[in-house]
C-alpha positions as a Markdown table, in Angstrom:
| # | Residue | x | y | z |
|---|---|---|---|---|
| 1 | Met | 118.4 | 94.0 | 85.0 |
| 2 | Thr | 114.7 | 94.9 | 83.3 |
| 3 | Glu | 113.8 | 92.8 | 80.2 |
| 4 | Thr | 111.7 | 94.7 | 77.8 |
| 5 | Thr | 110.3 | 93.9 | 74.2 |
| 6 | Met | 112.5 | 95.8 | 71.5 |
| 7 | His | 111.0 | 97.9 | 68.7 |
| 8 | Ala | 113.0 | 99.1 | 65.5 |
| 9 | Pro | 113.8 | 103.2 | 65.2 |
| 10 | Ala | 111.9 | 104.7 | 62.8 |
| 11 | Asn | 113.6 | 105.3 | 59.4 |
| 12 | Gly | 113.4 | 109.0 | 59.7 |
| 13 | Gly | 115.1 | 112.1 | 59.0 |
| 14 | Ala | 118.7 | 113.2 | 59.3 |
| 15 | Ser | 118.8 | 116.0 | 62.1 |
| 16 | Val | 120.4 | 115.2 | 65.3 |
| 17 | Thr | 118.4 | 117.5 | 67.2 |
| 18 | Ser | 115.4 | 117.4 | 69.8 |
| 19 | Gly | 112.2 | 118.7 | 69.6 |
| 20 | Asp | 113.3 | 121.9 | 71.1 |
| 21 | Asn | 116.5 | 121.9 | 68.6 |
| 22 | Lys | 118.9 | 120.9 | 70.9 |
| 23 | Pro | 121.7 | 118.9 | 70.0 |
| 24 | Arg | 121.2 | 115.4 | 71.1 |
| 25 | Pro | 123.3 | 112.5 | 70.8 |
| 26 | Val | 123.0 | 109.7 | 67.9 |
| 27 | Thr | 122.0 | 106.3 | 69.2 |
| 28 | Thr | 121.6 | 104.0 | 65.7 |
| 29 | Leu | 124.2 | 103.6 | 62.8 |
| 30 | Arg | 121.3 | 104.2 | 60.3 |
| 31 | Glu | 120.2 | 107.6 | 62.4 |
| 32 | Trp | 124.2 | 108.6 | 62.0 |
| 33 | Leu | 124.3 | 107.7 | 58.1 |
| 34 | Asp | 121.2 | 110.5 | 57.7 |
| 35 | His | 123.0 | 112.4 | 59.5 |
| 36 | Leu | 126.2 | 112.5 | 57.0 |
| 37 | Ala | 124.1 | 112.5 | 54.1 |
| 38 | Ala | 122.4 | 115.5 | 55.2 |
| 39 | Arg | 125.5 | 117.6 | 55.8 |
| 40 | Asp | 126.9 | 116.3 | 52.2 |
| 41 | Arg | 129.3 | 113.9 | 54.3 |
| 42 | Leu | 128.4 | 110.5 | 52.9 |
| 43 | Ala | 129.4 | 108.7 | 49.6 |
| 44 | Val | 127.4 | 106.6 | 47.8 |
| 45 | Ile | 129.6 | 104.7 | 45.1 |
| 46 | Lys | 128.8 | 102.9 | 42.2 |
| 47 | Pro | 127.7 | 99.5 | 42.5 |
| 48 | Gly | 130.0 | 96.6 | 41.8 |
| 49 | Thr | 133.1 | 97.9 | 43.5 |
| 50 | Ser | 136.0 | 95.3 | 44.2 |
| 51 | Leu | 136.2 | 93.8 | 47.5 |
| 52 | Lys | 140.1 | 93.4 | 47.0 |
| 53 | Phe | 141.7 | 96.9 | 47.0 |
| 54 | Glu | 139.5 | 98.7 | 45.3 |
| 55 | Leu | 136.9 | 99.6 | 47.8 |
| 56 | Ala | 139.6 | 100.5 | 50.5 |
| 57 | Ala | 141.5 | 102.9 | 47.9 |
| 58 | Ile | 138.3 | 104.5 | 47.1 |
| 59 | Ala | 137.4 | 104.9 | 51.1 |
| 60 | Lys | 141.2 | 106.2 | 51.8 |
| 61 | Lys | 141.1 | 108.7 | 49.1 |
| 62 | Leu | 138.0 | 110.2 | 50.8 |
| 63 | Asp | 139.6 | 109.7 | 54.3 |
| 64 | Gly | 138.4 | 113.0 | 56.5 |
| 65 | Glu | 136.2 | 114.0 | 53.5 |
| 66 | Lys | 133.5 | 111.6 | 53.3 |
| 67 | Ala | 132.2 | 108.4 | 54.9 |
| 68 | Thr | 131.7 | 106.3 | 52.0 |
| 69 | Leu | 128.6 | 103.7 | 51.1 |
| 70 | Phe | 129.6 | 100.7 | 48.6 |
| 71 | Pro | 126.5 | 99.0 | 47.4 |
| 72 | Ser | 126.8 | 95.4 | 46.0 |
| 73 | Pro | 130.1 | 95.4 | 46.5 |
| 74 | Gly | 132.3 | 92.3 | 44.5 |
| 75 | Gly | 128.4 | 91.5 | 43.8 |
| 76 | His | 127.3 | 90.9 | 47.2 |
| 77 | Ala | 123.9 | 91.7 | 48.8 |
| 78 | Ile | 125.2 | 93.3 | 51.9 |
| 79 | Pro | 126.3 | 96.8 | 51.3 |
| 80 | Val | 129.8 | 97.9 | 52.8 |
| 81 | Leu | 130.3 | 101.4 | 55.2 |
| 82 | Ser | 133.7 | 103.0 | 55.8 |
| 83 | Gly | 135.2 | 106.0 | 57.2 |
| 84 | Leu | 132.4 | 106.8 | 59.3 |
| 85 | Val | 133.8 | 108.7 | 62.1 |
| 86 | Ser | 137.0 | 110.1 | 60.2 |
| 87 | Asp | 137.0 | 113.3 | 61.7 |
| 88 | Arg | 137.4 | 114.7 | 65.2 |
| 89 | Gln | 134.2 | 117.3 | 64.7 |
| 90 | Trp | 132.0 | 114.3 | 63.4 |
| 91 | Ile | 132.7 | 112.6 | 66.3 |
| 92 | Ala | 131.7 | 115.6 | 68.6 |
| 93 | Asp | 128.7 | 115.8 | 66.3 |
| 94 | Ala | 127.6 | 112.6 | 67.3 |
| 95 | Met | 127.9 | 113.2 | 71.1 |
| 96 | Gly | 125.7 | 116.4 | 70.2 |
| 97 | Val | 128.6 | 118.8 | 72.0 |
| 98 | Asn | 130.9 | 121.4 | 70.5 |
| 99 | Ala | 134.5 | 120.1 | 69.4 |
| 100 | Ser | 136.0 | 121.5 | 72.8 |
| 101 | Glu | 133.8 | 119.6 | 74.9 |
| 102 | Leu | 134.4 | 116.3 | 73.3 |
| 103 | Leu | 136.8 | 115.0 | 75.9 |
| 104 | Ala | 135.0 | 116.4 | 78.9 |
| 105 | Arg | 131.7 | 114.6 | 77.5 |
| 106 | Phe | 133.6 | 111.2 | 77.1 |
| 107 | Gln | 135.0 | 111.5 | 80.6 |
| 108 | Asp | 131.9 | 112.1 | 81.9 |
| 109 | Ala | 130.8 | 108.9 | 80.3 |
| 110 | Ala | 133.2 | 106.8 | 82.0 |
| 111 | Ala | 132.6 | 108.4 | 85.1 |
| 112 | Asn | 128.9 | 107.9 | 85.1 |
| 113 | Pro | 128.1 | 104.6 | 83.5 |
| 114 | Leu | 124.5 | 103.5 | 82.6 |
| 115 | Pro | 124.0 | 99.7 | 82.8 |
| 116 | Trp | 122.3 | 98.4 | 79.8 |
| 117 | Thr | 118.7 | 96.9 | 79.5 |
| 118 | Glu | 118.0 | 93.5 | 77.9 |
| 119 | Val | 115.4 | 92.8 | 75.2 |
| 120 | Thr | 113.9 | 89.8 | 74.2 |
| 121 | Ser | 113.9 | 90.1 | 70.5 |
| 122 | Ala | 116.1 | 92.6 | 68.1 |
| 123 | Pro | 117.0 | 93.7 | 64.6 |
| 124 | Val | 120.4 | 91.6 | 64.7 |
| 125 | Gln | 119.0 | 88.4 | 64.9 |
| 126 | Glu | 115.9 | 88.9 | 62.2 |
| 127 | Val | 118.5 | 86.2 | 60.5 |
| 128 | Val | 120.5 | 83.4 | 62.2 |
| 129 | His | 123.0 | 81.4 | 60.4 |
| 130 | Arg | 124.2 | 78.3 | 62.3 |
| 131 | Asp | 125.9 | 76.7 | 59.1 |
| 132 | Val | 128.1 | 79.6 | 58.8 |
| 133 | Asp | 130.1 | 80.4 | 55.8 |
| 134 | Leu | 131.8 | 83.8 | 56.3 |
| 135 | Gly | 133.4 | 84.0 | 52.6 |
| 136 | Lys | 130.0 | 83.7 | 51.2 |
| 137 | Gln | 127.7 | 85.1 | 53.9 |
| 138 | Leu | 129.8 | 88.6 | 54.3 |
| 139 | Pro | 131.4 | 91.3 | 51.7 |
| 140 | Leu | 134.8 | 90.6 | 53.2 |
| 141 | Pro | 137.3 | 93.5 | 51.9 |
| 142 | Val | 140.9 | 92.9 | 51.4 |
| 143 | His | 142.5 | 96.3 | 52.4 |
| 144 | Asn | 146.6 | 97.0 | 52.2 |
| 145 | Glu | 148.9 | 95.4 | 49.4 |
| 146 | His | 150.5 | 92.8 | 51.7 |
| 147 | Asp | 147.3 | 92.0 | 53.8 |
| 148 | Asn | 147.0 | 88.4 | 54.3 |
| 149 | Gly | 143.9 | 87.9 | 53.0 |
| 150 | Glu | 140.4 | 89.1 | 53.9 |
| 151 | Tyr | 139.5 | 90.6 | 57.5 |
| 152 | Ile | 136.9 | 92.0 | 59.6 |
| 153 | Thr | 138.3 | 95.2 | 61.0 |
| 154 | Ala | 135.3 | 97.1 | 62.5 |
| 155 | Gly | 134.0 | 94.1 | 64.8 |
| 156 | Leu | 133.6 | 94.8 | 68.5 |
| 157 | Cys | 134.7 | 91.9 | 70.1 |
| 158 | Ile | 132.8 | 91.2 | 73.2 |
| 159 | Ser | 134.0 | 88.6 | 75.9 |
| 160 | Arg | 133.6 | 88.1 | 79.7 |
| 161 | Asn | 135.3 | 87.3 | 82.8 |
| 162 | Pro | 135.0 | 83.4 | 83.0 |
| 163 | Val | 134.9 | 83.9 | 87.2 |
| 164 | Thr | 132.8 | 87.2 | 87.4 |
| 165 | Gly | 131.1 | 87.2 | 84.3 |
| 166 | Val | 131.2 | 90.8 | 83.8 |
| 167 | Gln | 132.1 | 91.9 | 79.8 |
| 168 | Asn | 134.4 | 93.5 | 78.1 |
| 169 | Val | 134.5 | 95.0 | 74.9 |
| 170 | Ser | 137.5 | 95.6 | 72.7 |
| 171 | Leu | 138.6 | 96.3 | 68.9 |
| 172 | His | 140.8 | 93.4 | 67.0 |
| 173 | Arg | 141.8 | 92.7 | 63.7 |
| 174 | Leu | 140.1 | 89.4 | 62.5 |
| 175 | Gln | 141.4 | 87.3 | 59.9 |
| 176 | Val | 139.1 | 85.2 | 57.9 |
| 177 | Ser | 141.3 | 81.9 | 57.7 |
| 178 | Gly | 138.1 | 79.3 | 57.1 |
| 179 | Pro | 134.3 | 79.2 | 56.7 |
| 180 | Asn | 133.9 | 79.3 | 60.2 |
| 181 | Arg | 137.4 | 80.1 | 61.6 |
| 182 | Leu | 139.3 | 83.7 | 62.5 |
| 183 | Gly | 142.7 | 84.4 | 63.3 |
| 184 | Val | 142.8 | 87.3 | 66.3 |
| 185 | Leu | 145.6 | 89.3 | 67.6 |
| 186 | Leu | 145.1 | 89.5 | 71.2 |
| 187 | Leu | 147.4 | 92.0 | 72.6 |
| 188 | Pro | 148.0 | 91.6 | 77.0 |
| 189 | Arg | 144.4 | 93.5 | 77.5 |
| 190 | His | 141.6 | 92.2 | 79.2 |
| 191 | Thr | 140.5 | 90.1 | 76.8 |
| 192 | His | 143.9 | 88.3 | 76.7 |
| 193 | Met | 143.5 | 88.0 | 80.3 |
| 194 | Phe | 140.1 | 86.6 | 80.1 |
| 195 | Tyr | 141.6 | 83.7 | 77.5 |
| 196 | Glu | 144.2 | 82.9 | 79.8 |
| 197 | Met | 141.8 | 82.4 | 82.6 |
| 198 | Ala | 139.6 | 80.3 | 80.4 |
| 199 | Glu | 142.6 | 78.6 | 79.3 |
| 200 | Arg | 144.2 | 77.6 | 82.4 |
| 201 | Ala | 140.8 | 75.7 | 83.1 |
| 202 | Gly | 140.9 | 74.0 | 79.5 |
| 203 | Gln | 137.9 | 75.7 | 78.3 |
| 204 | Pro | 137.3 | 78.1 | 75.0 |
| 205 | Leu | 136.3 | 81.4 | 75.6 |
| 206 | Asp | 133.0 | 82.6 | 74.2 |
| 207 | Val | 133.4 | 85.8 | 72.0 |
| 208 | Ala | 131.3 | 88.0 | 69.9 |
| 209 | Ile | 132.1 | 89.6 | 67.1 |
| 210 | Val | 129.9 | 92.8 | 66.7 |
| 211 | Val | 129.7 | 94.7 | 63.1 |
| 212 | Gly | 127.8 | 98.1 | 62.2 |
| 213 | Val | 126.9 | 99.9 | 65.4 |
| 214 | Asp | 126.4 | 103.7 | 65.9 |
| 215 | Pro | 129.8 | 105.5 | 66.3 |
| 216 | Leu | 129.3 | 106.2 | 70.3 |
| 217 | Thr | 129.3 | 102.7 | 70.7 |
| 218 | Leu | 132.1 | 102.0 | 68.6 |
| 219 | Leu | 134.1 | 104.9 | 70.4 |
| 220 | Ser | 132.9 | 103.5 | 74.1 |
| 221 | Ser | 135.0 | 100.1 | 72.7 |
| 222 | Gln | 138.2 | 101.9 | 73.1 |
| 223 | Ala | 137.7 | 103.2 | 76.8 |
| 224 | Ile | 140.7 | 102.6 | 78.7 |
| 225 | Ala | 138.8 | 101.3 | 81.2 |
| 226 | Pro | 139.6 | 99.0 | 84.8 |
| 227 | Ile | 138.9 | 95.1 | 84.4 |
| 228 | Asp | 135.3 | 93.8 | 85.2 |
| 229 | Phe | 134.0 | 97.1 | 83.4 |
| 230 | Asp | 131.5 | 97.0 | 80.7 |
| 231 | Glu | 132.3 | 99.6 | 78.1 |
| 232 | Leu | 128.8 | 99.0 | 76.7 |
| 233 | Thr | 127.7 | 100.9 | 79.9 |
| 234 | Ile | 129.7 | 104.0 | 78.4 |
| 235 | Ala | 127.7 | 103.9 | 75.2 |
| 236 | Gly | 124.5 | 104.3 | 77.5 |
| 237 | Ala | 125.9 | 107.1 | 79.1 |
| 238 | Leu | 127.1 | 108.6 | 75.8 |
| 239 | His | 123.5 | 108.1 | 74.5 |
| 240 | Gly | 122.0 | 109.2 | 77.7 |
| 241 | Ala | 119.9 | 106.7 | 78.1 |
| 242 | Pro | 120.7 | 102.6 | 78.4 |
| 243 | Leu | 121.8 | 100.6 | 75.6 |
| 244 | Pro | 119.5 | 97.8 | 74.4 |
| 245 | Val | 121.3 | 94.5 | 74.4 |
| 246 | Val | 120.1 | 90.9 | 73.5 |
| 247 | Lys | 121.6 | 87.3 | 74.3 |
| 248 | Cys | 123.4 | 85.7 | 71.6 |
| 249 | Val | 121.8 | 82.4 | 70.2 |
| 250 | Thr | 124.9 | 80.5 | 71.4 |
| 251 | Ser | 125.9 | 82.1 | 74.4 |
| 252 | Glu | 125.5 | 84.1 | 77.4 |
| 253 | Leu | 126.9 | 87.2 | 75.8 |
| 254 | Arg | 125.2 | 90.1 | 75.5 |
| 255 | Val | 125.5 | 92.4 | 72.3 |
| 256 | Pro | 123.5 | 95.4 | 71.4 |
| 257 | Ala | 120.5 | 95.1 | 69.9 |
| 258 | Glu | 120.6 | 97.9 | 66.8 |
| 259 | Ala | 123.7 | 96.4 | 65.3 |
| 260 | Glu | 123.7 | 95.0 | 62.0 |
| 261 | Ile | 126.0 | 92.0 | 62.5 |
| 262 | Val | 127.3 | 89.3 | 65.1 |
| 263 | Val | 129.8 | 86.7 | 64.4 |
| 264 | Glu | 129.4 | 84.3 | 68.0 |
| 265 | Gly | 132.0 | 82.1 | 68.5 |
| 266 | Arg | 134.6 | 81.1 | 71.1 |
| 267 | Val | 138.7 | 81.3 | 71.4 |
| 268 | Leu | 139.9 | 77.7 | 71.3 |
| 269 | Pro | 142.3 | 76.9 | 74.0 |
| 270 | Lys | 145.8 | 75.9 | 73.5 |
| 271 | Val | 145.3 | 76.4 | 69.9 |
| 272 | Arg | 147.9 | 78.7 | 67.5 |
| 273 | Glu | 147.6 | 79.5 | 63.8 |
| 274 | Leu | 149.4 | 81.6 | 61.6 |
| 275 | Glu | 148.0 | 85.4 | 61.3 |
| 276 | Gly | 149.3 | 88.3 | 59.6 |
| 277 | Pro | 150.9 | 89.9 | 58.1 |
| 278 | Phe | 148.2 | 93.4 | 58.3 |
| 279 | Gly | 148.2 | 97.1 | 57.8 |
| 280 | Glu | 148.1 | 98.5 | 61.0 |
| 281 | Phe | 147.7 | 102.3 | 62.6 |
| 282 | Pro | 151.6 | 102.7 | 62.9 |
| 283 | Gln | 151.5 | 102.5 | 59.1 |
| 284 | Tyr | 153.6 | 99.2 | 58.8 |
| 285 | Tyr | 152.5 | 95.9 | 58.6 |
| 286 | Gly | 151.7 | 93.8 | 61.8 |
| 287 | Glu | 153.7 | 90.8 | 61.5 |
| 288 | Arg | 152.8 | 87.1 | 60.3 |
| 289 | Ala | 153.0 | 85.0 | 63.5 |
| 290 | Asn | 151.0 | 82.2 | 65.1 |
| 291 | Arg | 147.8 | 84.0 | 67.2 |
| 292 | His | 144.7 | 82.7 | 69.1 |
| 293 | Val | 142.2 | 81.2 | 66.5 |
| 294 | Ile | 138.1 | 81.5 | 66.8 |
| 295 | Glu | 135.7 | 79.0 | 66.2 |
| 296 | Val | 132.7 | 80.3 | 64.8 |
| 297 | Thr | 129.3 | 79.2 | 66.3 |
| 298 | Ala | 126.7 | 81.3 | 64.8 |
| 299 | Leu | 126.4 | 84.5 | 62.2 |
| 300 | Thr | 123.2 | 86.9 | 62.9 |
| 301 | His | 122.5 | 89.9 | 61.0 |
| 302 | Arg | 119.6 | 92.1 | 59.9 |
| 303 | Lys | 117.6 | 91.4 | 56.7 |
| 304 | Asp | 118.7 | 94.5 | 55.4 |
| 305 | Ala | 122.2 | 94.6 | 56.9 |
| 306 | Leu | 125.4 | 96.8 | 56.5 |
| 307 | Phe | 129.1 | 95.6 | 57.0 |
| 308 | His | 131.1 | 98.2 | 58.4 |
| 309 | Thr | 134.9 | 98.2 | 57.4 |
| 310 | Ile | 137.7 | 100.1 | 58.9 |
| 311 | Val | 140.7 | 100.6 | 56.9 |
| 312 | Gly | 143.8 | 99.5 | 58.3 |
| 313 | Gly | 146.2 | 102.8 | 59.1 |
| 314 | Gly | 143.4 | 105.4 | 57.9 |
| 315 | Leu | 141.8 | 108.3 | 59.7 |
| 316 | Glu | 138.8 | 106.5 | 61.4 |
| 317 | His | 141.5 | 103.7 | 62.5 |
| 318 | Leu | 143.6 | 106.7 | 64.4 |
| 319 | Leu | 140.9 | 108.5 | 65.7 |
| 320 | Leu | 139.2 | 105.7 | 67.4 |
| 321 | Gly | 142.2 | 105.0 | 69.4 |
| 322 | Gly | 143.0 | 108.2 | 70.0 |
| 323 | Ile | 140.2 | 110.0 | 71.6 |
| 324 | Pro | 139.0 | 107.6 | 74.4 |
| 325 | Arg | 142.8 | 107.6 | 75.1 |
| 326 | Glu | 143.2 | 111.4 | 75.1 |
| 327 | Ala | 139.9 | 111.3 | 77.9 |
| 328 | Thr | 141.5 | 108.8 | 79.9 |
| 329 | Leu | 145.1 | 110.2 | 80.1 |
| 330 | Leu | 143.6 | 113.5 | 80.7 |
| 331 | Ala | 141.4 | 112.3 | 83.8 |
| 332 | His | 144.7 | 110.2 | 84.8 |
| 333 | Leu | 147.2 | 113.0 | 84.8 |
| 334 | Arg | 144.2 | 115.5 | 86.6 |
| 335 | Arg | 144.0 | 113.0 | 89.7 |
| 336 | Ser | 147.5 | 114.3 | 90.4 |
| 337 | Phe | 148.3 | 117.5 | 88.7 |
| 338 | Pro | 145.0 | 119.6 | 88.5 |
| 339 | Asn | 146.9 | 122.4 | 86.6 |
| 340 | Val | 146.8 | 119.7 | 83.3 |
| 341 | Arg | 144.4 | 122.1 | 80.9 |
| 342 | Asp | 144.5 | 119.8 | 78.0 |
| 343 | Val | 146.4 | 116.6 | 76.5 |
| 344 | His | 146.5 | 115.7 | 72.7 |
| 345 | Leu | 147.5 | 112.5 | 70.9 |
| 346 | Ala | 148.9 | 114.0 | 67.5 |
| 347 | Arg | 148.2 | 112.3 | 64.3 |
| 348 | Gly | 151.8 | 112.6 | 63.3 |
| 349 | Gly | 152.5 | 109.8 | 66.3 |
| 350 | Val | 149.5 | 108.0 | 65.0 |
| 351 | Cys | 147.1 | 109.0 | 67.9 |
| 352 | Arg | 148.7 | 106.5 | 70.1 |
| 353 | Tyr | 152.3 | 107.4 | 70.3 |
| 354 | His | 153.0 | 111.3 | 70.7 |
| 355 | Leu | 151.3 | 112.9 | 73.7 |
| 356 | Tyr | 151.1 | 116.8 | 73.7 |
| 357 | Val | 150.3 | 118.3 | 77.4 |
| 358 | Gln | 149.2 | 121.8 | 78.0 |
| 359 | Ile | 149.5 | 123.0 | 81.6 |
| 360 | Ala | 149.5 | 126.1 | 84.2 |
| 361 | Lys | 152.7 | 125.9 | 85.0 |
| 362 | Arg | 153.3 | 126.2 | 89.2 |
| 363 | Gln | 156.9 | 124.9 | 89.7 |
| 364 | Glu | 160.2 | 124.0 | 88.1 |
| 365 | Gly | 160.8 | 120.0 | 87.6 |
| 366 | Glu | 156.7 | 119.3 | 87.5 |
| 367 | Ala | 156.6 | 118.7 | 83.8 |
| 368 | Lys | 158.9 | 115.8 | 84.1 |
| 369 | Asn | 156.5 | 114.7 | 87.1 |
| 370 | Ile | 154.2 | 114.9 | 84.1 |
| 371 | Met | 155.7 | 113.2 | 81.7 |
| 372 | Met | 156.1 | 110.1 | 84.1 |
| 373 | Gly | 152.6 | 110.4 | 85.3 |
| 374 | Ala | 151.8 | 109.9 | 81.3 |
| 375 | Phe | 154.2 | 107.6 | 80.9 |
| 376 | Ala | 152.3 | 105.2 | 83.3 |
| 377 | Gly | 148.9 | 106.6 | 82.2 |
| 378 | His | 149.2 | 104.1 | 78.6 |
| 379 | Tyr | 152.0 | 102.1 | 77.6 |
| 380 | Asp | 151.4 | 103.0 | 74.1 |
| 381 | Val | 152.8 | 106.7 | 75.0 |
| 382 | Lys | 156.2 | 106.7 | 73.5 |
| 383 | His | 156.9 | 110.7 | 73.6 |
| 384 | Val | 155.2 | 113.2 | 75.7 |
| 385 | Ile | 156.0 | 117.1 | 75.1 |
| 386 | Val | 154.7 | 119.6 | 78.0 |
| 387 | Val | 153.8 | 123.0 | 76.9 |
| 388 | Asp | 152.5 | 126.2 | 78.5 |
| 389 | Glu | 148.9 | 127.5 | 78.1 |
| 390 | Asp | 149.4 | 129.9 | 75.1 |
| 391 | Val | 150.6 | 126.5 | 73.0 |
| 392 | Asp | 147.5 | 125.4 | 71.0 |
| 393 | Ile | 148.2 | 121.4 | 71.3 |
| 394 | His | 146.2 | 120.9 | 68.4 |
| 395 | Asn | 148.2 | 122.8 | 66.0 |
| 396 | Pro | 151.6 | 120.9 | 65.6 |
| 397 | Ala | 153.3 | 123.9 | 63.8 |
| 398 | Glu | 152.8 | 125.5 | 67.6 |
| 399 | Val | 154.2 | 122.7 | 69.6 |
| 400 | Glu | 157.1 | 122.2 | 67.2 |
| 401 | Trp | 158.0 | 126.3 | 67.9 |
| 402 | Ala | 157.6 | 125.8 | 71.3 |
| 403 | Val | 160.2 | 123.0 | 71.5 |
| 404 | Ser | 162.4 | 125.2 | 69.3 |
| 405 | Thr | 162.3 | 128.0 | 71.4 |
| 406 | Arg | 161.7 | 126.9 | 75.2 |
| 407 | Phe | 163.5 | 123.5 | 75.1 |
| 408 | Gln | 167.5 | 122.9 | 75.9 |
| 409 | Ala | 168.2 | 119.1 | 75.4 |
| 410 | Asp | 170.9 | 119.2 | 78.6 |
| 411 | Arg | 168.4 | 120.2 | 81.1 |
| 412 | Asp | 164.8 | 119.4 | 79.9 |
| 413 | Leu | 164.9 | 115.9 | 78.5 |
| 414 | Leu | 163.7 | 113.0 | 80.1 |
| 415 | Ile | 164.4 | 109.1 | 78.7 |
| 416 | Val | 163.2 | 106.2 | 80.0 |
| 417 | Pro | 165.1 | 103.0 | 78.6 |
| 418 | Glu | 163.9 | 99.6 | 78.4 |
| 419 | Ser | 160.5 | 100.2 | 79.1 |
| 420 | Gln | 157.1 | 98.5 | 77.7 |
| 421 | Gly | 155.9 | 99.9 | 74.8 |
| 422 | Ser | 153.4 | 99.2 | 71.8 |
| 423 | Lys | 154.3 | 95.9 | 70.3 |
| 424 | Leu | 153.0 | 97.3 | 67.0 |
| 425 | Asp | 156.2 | 99.8 | 67.1 |
| 426 | Pro | 158.6 | 98.2 | 64.7 |
| 427 | Ser | 161.4 | 100.1 | 66.3 |
| 428 | Thr | 161.1 | 98.2 | 69.5 |
| 429 | Arg | 162.2 | 94.9 | 70.5 |
| 430 | Asn | 159.1 | 93.0 | 70.8 |
| 431 | Gly | 157.8 | 96.2 | 72.7 |
| 432 | Val | 160.6 | 97.0 | 74.8 |
| 433 | Gly | 162.0 | 100.1 | 74.0 |
| 434 | Ala | 162.7 | 103.7 | 75.3 |
| 435 | Lys | 160.4 | 106.3 | 75.9 |
| 436 | Met | 161.1 | 110.2 | 76.1 |
| 437 | Gly | 159.9 | 113.4 | 77.5 |
| 438 | Met | 160.7 | 116.9 | 76.5 |
| 439 | Asp | 159.9 | 120.1 | 79.1 |
| 440 | Ala | 158.9 | 122.6 | 76.7 |
| 441 | Thr | 157.6 | 125.3 | 79.1 |
| 442 | Lys | 159.1 | 128.7 | 80.1 |
| 443 | Pro | 161.0 | 129.2 | 83.3 |
| 444 | Leu | 159.1 | 130.7 | 86.2 |
| 445 | Asp | 161.6 | 133.2 | 86.7 |
| 446 | Ala | 161.9 | 134.5 | 83.4 |
| 447 | Asp | 162.0 | 137.9 | 82.3 |
| 448 | Glu | 158.6 | 139.0 | 81.2 |
| 449 | Met | 159.6 | 140.3 | 77.7 |
| 450 | Lys | 161.9 | 137.4 | 77.4 |
| 451 | Phe | 159.6 | 134.8 | 76.3 |
| 452 | Lys | 156.6 | 137.4 | 75.4 |
| 453 | Arg | 155.2 | 136.2 | 72.2 |
| 454 | Ile | 154.8 | 138.6 | 69.4 |
| 455 | Arg | 151.3 | 139.9 | 68.4 |
| 456 | Val | 149.9 | 142.9 | 66.3 |
| 457 | Pro | 147.0 | 144.5 | 68.0 |
| 458 | Gly | 143.8 | 144.5 | 66.5 |
| 459 | Glu | 144.6 | 141.3 | 64.6 |
| 460 | Asp | 142.3 | 138.9 | 65.8 |
| 461 | Asp | 139.4 | 141.8 | 65.5 |
| 462 | Val | 139.8 | 142.2 | 61.8 |
| 463 | Asp | 136.6 | 141.1 | 59.5 |
| 464 | Val | 138.1 | 140.3 | 56.3 |
| 465 | Lys | 135.1 | 140.1 | 54.5 |
| 466 | Lys | 134.7 | 143.9 | 55.8 |
| 467 | Val | 138.0 | 144.9 | 54.6 |
| 468 | Ile | 138.8 | 143.5 | 51.1 |
| 469 | Gly | 137.3 | 145.7 | 48.6 |
| 470 | Ala | 135.0 | 145.0 | 45.6 |
| 471 | Val | 138.2 | 145.3 | 42.7 |
| 472 | Pro | 139.9 | 142.0 | 42.4 |
| 473 | Gly | 143.6 | 141.9 | 43.2 |
| 474 | Ser | 143.9 | 141.0 | 39.4 |
| 475 | Ser | 143.0 | 144.4 | 38.8 |
| 476 | Trp | 145.5 | 145.7 | 41.5 |
| 477 | Arg | 146.1 | 148.9 | 38.9 |
| 478 | Lys | 142.5 | 150.2 | 38.3 |
| 479 | Ala | 142.2 | 149.9 | 42.5 |
| 480 | Leu | 145.3 | 152.2 | 42.5 |
| 481 | Asn | 143.8 | 154.4 | 39.8 |
| 482 | Pro | 140.0 | 154.9 | 40.0 |
C-alpha cells in the first residue's frame, strides 16, 4: 500500500467535466455542492433554523427538488447539509454517466475495486477532540415526531474483521445518548458479525463514524458485498482513482481523508441500552429496544466542517439503499438468468421490498425460478413482479398494467411462507414473514394479436412544438375563424 502526503483540493468550479468536456465522477463533497449549486439544485436556508424538527421539515419539503444547506442551525458553528442524493439522475451525474448506465457503472466498480491509498495527514484531522461532548461539538438534529432525541443518520460506520483485519463500511442509525455515548442498531450483517467475534473474545469492536463524504463514497457503503470486502475500494473504482484514507487517531481503522467529520469509538462488549424509536425507511418507527452501545474515544473534523444529515424515510434514505441493491440483484440474477434485462426496487416498496424484474422470456415457469433467485439475493426483497421486455419497470403504472392484463392468481402466483424478511417491516413477526412472486409475463404460445399492445403510428415522431399553433387554446374561436 502506498503512503503519500495529502493535499487538500482547490475550491474550484462547479463543473463535473474533464478538460475535454467529458463527464467525470465527483470525488469530494465540496465539489458536489458546487455542482448542485451551479444547476440550481442547492437551497441555502436562512441562518438559525431550529435543529429540532424545523430543519428536517424544510429538508423534506424540498426533498427531490433541491439539496439544502443550513448555516448556523440552532446557533451552531457547523452548517448542516441534507438531500445530497435525493434524485436518481443526480446520482448518475455524480458518476459521470447517463441514468441508463447507472447500474452498469456501479456493477463494474464492485467487480473491479481499487485498493485505497493511505496518506499521512488529512483535512478530516485538522481538529482533534479527545475530550468529546457530541451535543456541544456537533449540530445534531431531531427529525421525526417520535424520534427518541438526536441522531447521527448519515455516518458511515467503518469497522474491521478482528481476525483478518479487513474493513467493512455500512450505515447505521446512531442515537446520541450521552456526551460520549451512542446507541446503535446493528442488523444481522457484517458489522454485527465482527462485533460477535470481538464480544466472544471479551473485546470491544473499534468503529469510526464518518460524516460528510462525496456521494459516490456514500453510495458505496450500501453495496451488498461479501464479508471481508472493503466497500471503500468500490468508492475508489467509482472515482477512477484510489480513495485517499488516513489512520484514525485512536484505532487502526482507516477513514476517507477528504471527509468532514469522524467520530471514533468502540462498541462495548456485553453492554445493551435502550435505543429508539426512530423514523425509518418503511415510513414507520423502528421500535425502542435494548441495542448495542458505542463509547466515543475521539472526534476529528475539518476546521470548516460540514455536517450531513439524512432525514429518516426521505428520498435520500430510500435511494441510497435502493440503487446498490439493484446493481447487486441484477448481477446476481444474470449469473443464472442471462435473459434478465433490468431490475428496479420501486419507491412504493420503499426501495427495498418490491422488486420489478424485466426479462426476455425463453420458457414457461422461468419467471418463478427468477423470483426464487431474487428472494435469495437479499432477504429484504418481499414481493417480486416479473414482466416482459415491453414493460417499463421504472413506471409503476406500466407494471400495474402488466399485472392486470397478464397475471392470473391461480397459475402465476408464488408464495413462500415463514421466510426471513426485514425486521423493520412492521407486518412481520420479528423479521419472519411471507414472500410473494407474480408472473406478469405473456404466454409464449399466445396468439400474436391477443397480447399485442395498441399504438398509434407516428406517435413517437410527433414534435409537439412544431404542431401547436401560435394562437393560444383560450382563443380557439379565433383559430377556427381567422
